[in-house]
PyMOL commands that place a pseudoatom at each C-alpha (Angstrom):
pseudoatom trace, name=CA, resn=MET, resi=1, chain=A, elem=C, hetatm=0, pos=[32.460, 81.984, 60.310]
pseudoatom trace, name=CA, resn=PRO, resi=2, chain=A, elem=C, hetatm=0, pos=[32.997, 81.280, 56.628]
pseudoatom trace, name=CA, resn=PHE, resi=3, chain=A, elem=C, hetatm=0, pos=[33.920, 77.639, 56.094]
pseudoatom trace, name=CA, resn=LEU, resi=4, chain=A, elem=C, hetatm=0, pos=[36.817, 77.744, 53.602]
pseudoatom trace, name=CA, resn=PRO, resi=5, chain=A, elem=C, hetatm=0, pos=[38.747, 80.655, 55.183]
pseudoatom trace, name=CA, resn=THR, resi=6, chain=A, elem=C, hetatm=0, pos=[38.321, 79.018, 58.598]
pseudoatom trace, name=CA, resn=LEU, resi=7, chain=A, elem=C, hetatm=0, pos=[39.515, 75.668, 57.254]
pseudoatom trace, name=CA, resn=SER, resi=8, chain=A, elem=C, hetatm=0, pos=[42.517, 77.153, 55.478]
pseudoatom trace, name=CA, resn=THR, resi=9, chain=A, elem=C, hetatm=0, pos=[43.454, 79.154, 58.588]
pseudoatom trace, name=CA, resn=PHE, resi=10, chain=A, elem=C, hetatm=0, pos=[43.214, 75.957, 60.640]
pseudoatom trace, name=CA, resn=PHE, resi=11, chain=A, elem=C, hetatm=0, pos=[45.711, 74.238, 58.328]
pseudoatom trace, name=CA, resn=ILE, resi=12, chain=A, elem=C, hetatm=0, pos=[48.217, 77.096, 58.436]
pseudoatom trace, name=CA, resn=VAL, resi=13, chain=A, elem=C, hetatm=0, pos=[48.050, 77.192, 62.245]
pseudoatom trace, name=CA, resn=LEU, resi=14, chain=A, elem=C, hetatm=0, pos=[48.397, 73.400, 62.355]
pseudoatom trace, name=CA, resn=SER, resi=15, chain=A, elem=C, hetatm=0, pos=[51.474, 73.603, 60.129]
pseudoatom trace, name=CA, resn=ALA, resi=16, chain=A, elem=C, hetatm=0, pos=[53.083, 76.155, 62.477]
pseudoatom trace, name=CA, resn=ILE, resi=17, chain=A, elem=C, hetatm=0, pos=[52.318, 73.988, 65.525]
pseudoatom trace, name=CA, resn=LEU, resi=18, chain=A, elem=C, hetatm=0, pos=[53.810, 70.964, 63.763]
pseudoatom trace, name=CA, resn=VAL, resi=19, chain=A, elem=C, hetatm=0, pos=[56.924, 72.980, 62.862]
pseudoatom trace, name=CA, resn=ALA, resi=20, chain=A, elem=C, hetatm=0, pos=[57.309, 73.872, 66.554]
pseudoatom trace, name=CA, resn=VAL, resi=21, chain=A, elem=C, hetatm=0, pos=[56.910, 70.204, 67.526]
pseudoatom trace, name=CA, resn=GLY, resi=22, chain=A, elem=C, hetatm=0, pos=[59.427, 69.214, 64.851]
pseudoatom trace, name=CA, resn=TRP, resi=23, chain=A, elem=C, hetatm=0, pos=[61.898, 71.787, 66.122]
pseudoatom trace, name=CA, resn=ARG, resi=24, chain=A, elem=C, hetatm=0, pos=[61.517, 70.393, 69.636]
pseudoatom trace, name=CA, resn=LEU, resi=25, chain=A, elem=C, hetatm=0, pos=[61.980, 66.809, 68.424]
pseudoatom trace, name=CA, resn=ILE, resi=26, chain=A, elem=C, hetatm=0, pos=[65.216, 67.579, 66.582]
pseudoatom trace, name=CA, resn=SER, resi=27, chain=A, elem=C, hetatm=0, pos=[66.544, 69.509, 69.585]
pseudoatom trace, name=CA, resn=LYS, resi=28, chain=A, elem=C, hetatm=0, pos=[66.028, 66.292, 71.587]
pseudoatom trace, name=CA, resn=GLY, resi=29, chain=A, elem=C, hetatm=0, pos=[67.896, 64.273, 68.943]
pseudoatom trace, name=CA, resn=ASN, resi=30, chain=A, elem=C, hetatm=0, pos=[64.820, 62.526, 67.546]
pseudoatom trace, name=CA, resn=ALA, resi=31, chain=A, elem=C, hetatm=0, pos=[65.576, 62.830, 63.816]
pseudoatom trace, name=CA, resn=ALA, resi=32, chain=A, elem=C, hetatm=0, pos=[62.982, 60.224, 62.770]
pseudoatom trace, name=CA, resn=GLY, resi=33, chain=A, elem=C, hetatm=0, pos=[60.209, 61.967, 64.696]
pseudoatom trace, name=CA, resn=HIS, resi=34, chain=A, elem=C, hetatm=0, pos=[61.371, 65.334, 63.385]
pseudoatom trace, name=CA, resn=ARG, resi=35, chain=A, elem=C, hetatm=0, pos=[61.193, 64.088, 59.803]
pseudoatom trace, name=CA, resn=LYS, resi=36, chain=A, elem=C, hetatm=0, pos=[57.651, 62.713, 60.199]
pseudoatom trace, name=CA, resn=VAL, resi=37, chain=A, elem=C, hetatm=0, pos=[56.318, 65.824, 61.914]
pseudoatom trace, name=CA, resn=MET, resi=38, chain=A, elem=C, hetatm=0, pos=[57.954, 68.187, 59.424]
pseudoatom trace, name=CA, resn=ILE, resi=39, chain=A, elem=C, hetatm=0, pos=[56.463, 66.249, 56.512]
pseudoatom trace, name=CA, resn=ALA, resi=40, chain=A, elem=C, hetatm=0, pos=[53.070, 66.531, 58.235]
pseudoatom trace, name=CA, resn=ALA, resi=41, chain=A, elem=C, hetatm=0, pos=[53.693, 70.286, 58.611]
pseudoatom trace, name=CA, resn=ALA, resi=42, chain=A, elem=C, hetatm=0, pos=[54.476, 70.537, 54.897]
pseudoatom trace, name=CA, resn=VAL, resi=43, chain=A, elem=C, hetatm=0, pos=[51.325, 68.577, 54.001]
pseudoatom trace, name=CA, resn=SER, resi=44, chain=A, elem=C, hetatm=0, pos=[49.275, 70.867, 56.237]
pseudoatom trace, name=CA, resn=ALA, resi=45, chain=A, elem=C, hetatm=0, pos=[50.785, 73.943, 54.562]
pseudoatom trace, name=CA, resn=LEU, resi=46, chain=A, elem=C, hetatm=0, pos=[50.074, 72.403, 51.154]
pseudoatom trace, name=CA, resn=LEU, resi=47, chain=A, elem=C, hetatm=0, pos=[46.436, 71.780, 52.132]
pseudoatom trace, name=CA, resn=PHE, resi=48, chain=A, elem=C, hetatm=0, pos=[46.205, 75.433, 53.160]
pseudoatom trace, name=CA, resn=PHE, resi=49, chain=A, elem=C, hetatm=0, pos=[47.620, 76.478, 49.796]
pseudoatom trace, name=CA, resn=ILE, resi=50, chain=A, elem=C, hetatm=0, pos=[45.257, 74.238, 47.801]
pseudoatom trace, name=CA, resn=ILE, resi=51, chain=A, elem=C, hetatm=0, pos=[42.213, 75.554, 49.680]
pseudoatom trace, name=CA, resn=TYR, resi=52, chain=A, elem=C, hetatm=0, pos=[43.388, 79.158, 49.386]
pseudoatom trace, name=CA, resn=VAL, resi=53, chain=A, elem=C, hetatm=0, pos=[44.124, 78.985, 45.655]
pseudoatom trace, name=CA, resn=SER, resi=54, chain=A, elem=C, hetatm=0, pos=[40.884, 77.094, 44.906]
pseudoatom trace, name=CA, resn=ARG, resi=55, chain=A, elem=C, hetatm=0, pos=[38.869, 79.639, 46.852]
pseudoatom trace, name=CA, resn=THR, resi=56, chain=A, elem=C, hetatm=0, pos=[40.672, 82.525, 45.152]
pseudoatom trace, name=CA, resn=ILE, resi=57, chain=A, elem=C, hetatm=0, pos=[39.946, 81.148, 41.682]
pseudoatom trace, name=CA, resn=PHE, resi=58, chain=A, elem=C, hetatm=0, pos=[36.369, 79.961, 42.162]
pseudoatom trace, name=CA, resn=VAL, resi=59, chain=A, elem=C, hetatm=0, pos=[34.929, 82.111, 44.976]
pseudoatom trace, name=CA, resn=GLY, resi=60, chain=A, elem=C, hetatm=0, pos=[37.294, 85.065, 45.148]
pseudoatom trace, name=CA, resn=ASN, resi=61, chain=A, elem=C, hetatm=0, pos=[39.125, 87.089, 47.717]
pseudoatom trace, name=CA, resn=THR, resi=62, chain=A, elem=C, hetatm=0, pos=[37.339, 89.128, 50.327]
pseudoatom trace, name=CA, resn=SER, resi=63, chain=A, elem=C, hetatm=0, pos=[38.183, 92.807, 50.555]
pseudoatom trace, name=CA, resn=PHE, resi=64, chain=A, elem=C, hetatm=0, pos=[38.566, 94.573, 53.893]
pseudoatom trace, name=CA, resn=GLY, resi=65, chain=A, elem=C, hetatm=0, pos=[35.164, 95.500, 55.291]
pseudoatom trace, name=CA, resn=GLY, resi=66, chain=A, elem=C, hetatm=0, pos=[36.285, 97.397, 58.353]
pseudoatom trace, name=CA, resn=PRO, resi=67, chain=A, elem=C, hetatm=0, pos=[36.389, 101.150, 58.880]
pseudoatom trace, name=CA, resn=GLU, resi=68, chain=A, elem=C, hetatm=0, pos=[37.704, 103.079, 55.901]
pseudoatom trace, name=CA, resn=GLU, resi=69, chain=A, elem=C, hetatm=0, pos=[40.309, 104.891, 58.038]
pseudoatom trace, name=CA, resn=LEU, resi=70, chain=A, elem=C, hetatm=0, pos=[41.895, 101.495, 58.901]
pseudoatom trace, name=CA, resn=GLU, resi=71, chain=A, elem=C, hetatm=0, pos=[41.989, 100.195, 55.336]
pseudoatom trace, name=CA, resn=ILE, resi=72, chain=A, elem=C, hetatm=0, pos=[45.465, 101.592, 54.560]
pseudoatom trace, name=CA, resn=TYR, resi=73, chain=A, elem=C, hetatm=0, pos=[46.884, 99.935, 57.698]
pseudoatom trace, name=CA, resn=TYR, resi=74, chain=A, elem=C, hetatm=0, pos=[45.177, 96.656, 56.828]
pseudoatom trace, name=CA, resn=THR, resi=75, chain=A, elem=C, hetatm=0, pos=[46.593, 96.843, 53.291]
pseudoatom trace, name=CA, resn=ILE, resi=76, chain=A, elem=C, hetatm=0, pos=[50.133, 97.466, 54.543]
pseudoatom trace, name=CA, resn=PHE, resi=77, chain=A, elem=C, hetatm=0, pos=[49.750, 94.598, 57.018]
pseudoatom trace, name=CA, resn=LEU, resi=78, chain=A, elem=C, hetatm=0, pos=[48.392, 92.328, 54.262]
pseudoatom trace, name=CA, resn=VAL, resi=79, chain=A, elem=C, hetatm=0, pos=[51.328, 93.127, 51.960]
pseudoatom trace, name=CA, resn=PHE, resi=80, chain=A, elem=C, hetatm=0, pos=[53.709, 92.337, 54.837]
pseudoatom trace, name=CA, resn=HIS, resi=81, chain=A, elem=C, hetatm=0, pos=[51.891, 89.013, 55.379]
pseudoatom trace, name=CA, resn=ILE, resi=82, chain=A, elem=C, hetatm=0, pos=[52.037, 88.158, 51.666]
pseudoatom trace, name=CA, resn=ILE, resi=83, chain=A, elem=C, hetatm=0, pos=[55.789, 88.826, 51.560]
pseudoatom trace, name=CA, resn=LEU, resi=84, chain=A, elem=C, hetatm=0, pos=[56.285, 86.679, 54.666]
pseudoatom trace, name=CA, resn=ALA, resi=85, chain=A, elem=C, hetatm=0, pos=[54.105, 83.872, 53.276]
pseudoatom trace, name=CA, resn=THR, resi=86, chain=A, elem=C, hetatm=0, pos=[55.863, 83.861, 49.920]
pseudoatom trace, name=CA, resn=SER, resi=87, chain=A, elem=C, hetatm=0, pos=[59.349, 83.910, 51.417]
pseudoatom trace, name=CA, resn=GLY, resi=88, chain=A, elem=C, hetatm=0, pos=[58.292, 81.319, 54.020]
pseudoatom trace, name=CA, resn=ALA, resi=89, chain=A, elem=C, hetatm=0, pos=[57.028, 79.007, 51.291]
pseudoatom trace, name=CA, resn=VAL, resi=90, chain=A, elem=C, hetatm=0, pos=[60.271, 79.386, 49.310]
pseudoatom trace, name=CA, resn=PHE, resi=91, chain=A, elem=C, hetatm=0, pos=[62.383, 78.824, 52.428]
pseudoatom trace, name=CA, resn=GLY, resi=92, chain=A, elem=C, hetatm=0, pos=[60.198, 75.820, 53.304]
pseudoatom trace, name=CA, resn=ILE, resi=93, chain=A, elem=C, hetatm=0, pos=[60.621, 74.223, 49.883]
pseudoatom trace, name=CA, resn=VAL, resi=94, chain=A, elem=C, hetatm=0, pos=[64.380, 74.790, 49.970]
pseudoatom trace, name=CA, resn=SER, resi=95, chain=A, elem=C, hetatm=0, pos=[64.631, 73.422, 53.545]
pseudoatom trace, name=CA, resn=LEU, resi=96, chain=A, elem=C, hetatm=0, pos=[62.624, 70.323, 52.634]
pseudoatom trace, name=CA, resn=THR, resi=97, chain=A, elem=C, hetatm=0, pos=[64.666, 69.785, 49.473]
pseudoatom trace, name=CA, resn=LEU, resi=98, chain=A, elem=C, hetatm=0, pos=[67.918, 70.034, 51.422]
pseudoatom trace, name=CA, resn=ALA, resi=99, chain=A, elem=C, hetatm=0, pos=[66.624, 67.543, 53.988]
pseudoatom trace, name=CA, resn=PHE, resi=100, chain=A, elem=C, hetatm=0, pos=[65.419, 65.039, 51.375]
pseudoatom trace, name=CA, resn=LYS, resi=101, chain=A, elem=C, hetatm=0, pos=[68.747, 65.328, 49.516]
pseudoatom trace, name=CA, resn=ARG, resi=102, chain=A, elem=C, hetatm=0, pos=[70.470, 64.652, 52.872]
pseudoatom trace, name=CA, resn=LYS, resi=103, chain=A, elem=C, hetatm=0, pos=[72.333, 67.972, 52.793]
pseudoatom trace, name=CA, resn=ILE, resi=104, chain=A, elem=C, hetatm=0, pos=[71.876, 68.149, 56.536]
pseudoatom trace, name=CA, resn=ILE, resi=105, chain=A, elem=C, hetatm=0, pos=[74.500, 70.809, 57.319]
pseudoatom trace, name=CA, resn=LYS, resi=106, chain=A, elem=C, hetatm=0, pos=[72.803, 73.311, 54.994]
pseudoatom trace, name=CA, resn=HIS, resi=107, chain=A, elem=C, hetatm=0, pos=[69.360, 72.176, 56.179]
pseudoatom trace, name=CA, resn=ARG, resi=108, chain=A, elem=C, hetatm=0, pos=[70.441, 72.716, 59.797]
pseudoatom trace, name=CA, resn=LYS, resi=109, chain=A, elem=C, hetatm=0, pos=[71.567, 76.260, 59.012]
pseudoatom trace, name=CA, resn=LEU, resi=110, chain=A, elem=C, hetatm=0, pos=[68.442, 77.218, 57.050]
pseudoatom trace, name=CA, resn=GLY, resi=111, chain=A, elem=C, hetatm=0, pos=[65.815, 75.392, 59.131]
pseudoatom trace, name=CA, resn=PRO, resi=112, chain=A, elem=C, hetatm=0, pos=[65.651, 77.769, 62.106]
pseudoatom trace, name=CA, resn=TYR, resi=113, chain=A, elem=C, hetatm=0, pos=[65.229, 80.809, 59.829]
pseudoatom trace, name=CA, resn=THR, resi=114, chain=A, elem=C, hetatm=0, pos=[62.539, 78.981, 57.875]
pseudoatom trace, name=CA, resn=SER, resi=115, chain=A, elem=C, hetatm=0, pos=[60.712, 78.088, 61.080]
pseudoatom trace, name=CA, resn=ILE, resi=116, chain=A, elem=C, hetatm=0, pos=[60.768, 81.630, 62.421]
pseudoatom trace, name=CA, resn=ILE, resi=117, chain=A, elem=C, hetatm=0, pos=[59.484, 83.040, 59.133]
pseudoatom trace, name=CA, resn=TRP, resi=118, chain=A, elem=C, hetatm=0, pos=[56.756, 80.397, 59.140]
pseudoatom trace, name=CA, resn=PHE, resi=119, chain=A, elem=C, hetatm=0, pos=[55.694, 81.227, 62.714]
pseudoatom trace, name=CA, resn=PHE, resi=120, chain=A, elem=C, hetatm=0, pos=[55.309, 84.902, 61.768]
pseudoatom trace, name=CA, resn=THR, resi=121, chain=A, elem=C, hetatm=0, pos=[53.477, 83.900, 58.586]
pseudoatom trace, name=CA, resn=ALA, resi=122, chain=A, elem=C, hetatm=0, pos=[50.977, 81.869, 60.622]
pseudoatom trace, name=CA, resn=ILE, resi=123, chain=A, elem=C, hetatm=0, pos=[50.509, 84.633, 63.188]
pseudoatom trace, name=CA, resn=THR, resi=124, chain=A, elem=C, hetatm=0, pos=[49.963, 87.328, 60.567]
pseudoatom trace, name=CA, resn=GLY, resi=125, chain=A, elem=C, hetatm=0, pos=[47.685, 84.948, 58.621]
pseudoatom trace, name=CA, resn=VAL, resi=126, chain=A, elem=C, hetatm=0, pos=[45.489, 84.496, 61.675]
pseudoatom trace, name=CA, resn=MET, resi=127, chain=A, elem=C, hetatm=0, pos=[45.407, 88.275, 62.118]
pseudoatom trace, name=CA, resn=VAL, resi=128, chain=A, elem=C, hetatm=0, pos=[44.282, 88.732, 58.486]
pseudoatom trace, name=CA, resn=TYR, resi=129, chain=A, elem=C, hetatm=0, pos=[41.566, 86.112, 59.068]
pseudoatom trace, name=CA, resn=LEU, resi=130, chain=A, elem=C, hetatm=0, pos=[40.420, 87.868, 62.256]
pseudoatom trace, name=CA, resn=LEU, resi=131, chain=A, elem=C, hetatm=0, pos=[40.343, 91.266, 60.536]
pseudoatom trace, name=CA, resn=LEU, resi=132, chain=A, elem=C, hetatm=0, pos=[38.407, 89.953, 57.516]
pseudoatom trace, name=CA, resn=TYR, resi=133, chain=A, elem=C, hetatm=0, pos=[35.927, 87.583, 59.115]
pseudoatom trace, name=CA, resn=ILE, resi=134, chain=A, elem=C, hetatm=0, pos=[35.725, 88.005, 62.895]
pseudoatom trace, name=CA, resn=LEU, resi=135, chain=A, elem=C, hetatm=0, pos=[36.416, 91.599, 63.946]
pseudoatom trace, name=CA, resn=TYR, resi=136, chain=A, elem=C, hetatm=0, pos=[34.739, 93.158, 60.900]
pseudoatom trace, name=CA, resn=ASP, resi=137, chain=A, elem=C, hetatm=0, pos=[32.317, 91.976, 58.272]
pseudoatom trace, name=CA, resn=GLY, resi=138, chain=A, elem=C, hetatm=0, pos=[34.130, 91.081, 55.074]
pseudoatom trace, name=CA, resn=GLY, resi=139, chain=A, elem=C, hetatm=0, pos=[33.910, 93.408, 52.117]
pseudoatom trace, name=CA, resn=GLU, resi=140, chain=A, elem=C, hetatm=0, pos=[33.066, 92.487, 48.547]
pseudoatom trace, name=CA, resn=THR, resi=141, chain=A, elem=C, hetatm=0, pos=[34.135, 89.088, 47.191]
pseudoatom trace, name=CA, resn=THR, resi=142, chain=A, elem=C, hetatm=0, pos=[34.631, 88.493, 43.475]
pseudoatom trace, name=CA, resn=SER, resi=143, chain=A, elem=C, hetatm=0, pos=[36.026, 85.341, 41.934]
pseudoatom trace, name=CA, resn=MET, resi=144, chain=A, elem=C, hetatm=0, pos=[39.032, 85.529, 39.674]
pseudoatom trace, name=CA, resn=LEU, resi=145, chain=A, elem=C, hetatm=0, pos=[37.092, 83.712, 36.958]
pseudoatom trace, name=CA, resn=LYS, resi=146, chain=A, elem=C, hetatm=0, pos=[34.248, 86.248, 37.184]
pseudoatom trace, name=CA, resn=ALA, resi=147, chain=A, elem=C, hetatm=0, pos=[36.722, 89.119, 37.170]
pseudoatom trace, name=CA, resn=ILE, resi=148, chain=A, elem=C, hetatm=0, pos=[38.410, 87.732, 34.031]
pseudoatom trace, name=CA, resn=PHE, resi=149, chain=A, elem=C, hetatm=0, pos=[35.425, 86.447, 32.063]
pseudoatom trace, name=CA, resn=GLY, resi=150, chain=A, elem=C, hetatm=0, pos=[32.571, 88.581, 33.442]
pseudoatom trace, name=CA, resn=THR, resi=151, chain=A, elem=C, hetatm=0, pos=[29.239, 87.347, 34.770]
for i in range(1, 151): cmd.bond("trace and resi %d" % i, "trace and resi %d" % (i + 1))
show_as sticks, trace
zoom trace
């Protein structure tokens, strides 16, 4: 198991679990607990993002190493995951901003959608991890810096 992808996947799964706990807390009327857990979820997602971006820049991204006939399906799935992750991050930032600005009515309306998108983001992220590092051997990895500036 490669260390950085495993660590980043851990943080995205942790963020989804914390979002679920936060959702449960607010449904029980525990706003203070909800706030703390959701901030922890955001920090966990941020740690994922920092690790992912750092790895992308300095180490690179791993291409699909599975059977060639599955590559198109993996690519479509990956694009779907990227769209989910990007929209989930935007929804998350907006939801957090609304909460911190105490615009609770809008936050309450947006929060459930944000959570659902984030759950699917985490699930598809784990699937990408499994496809790249567990089920199949990863393909070629090239760092962004090497791709831009050469060897």
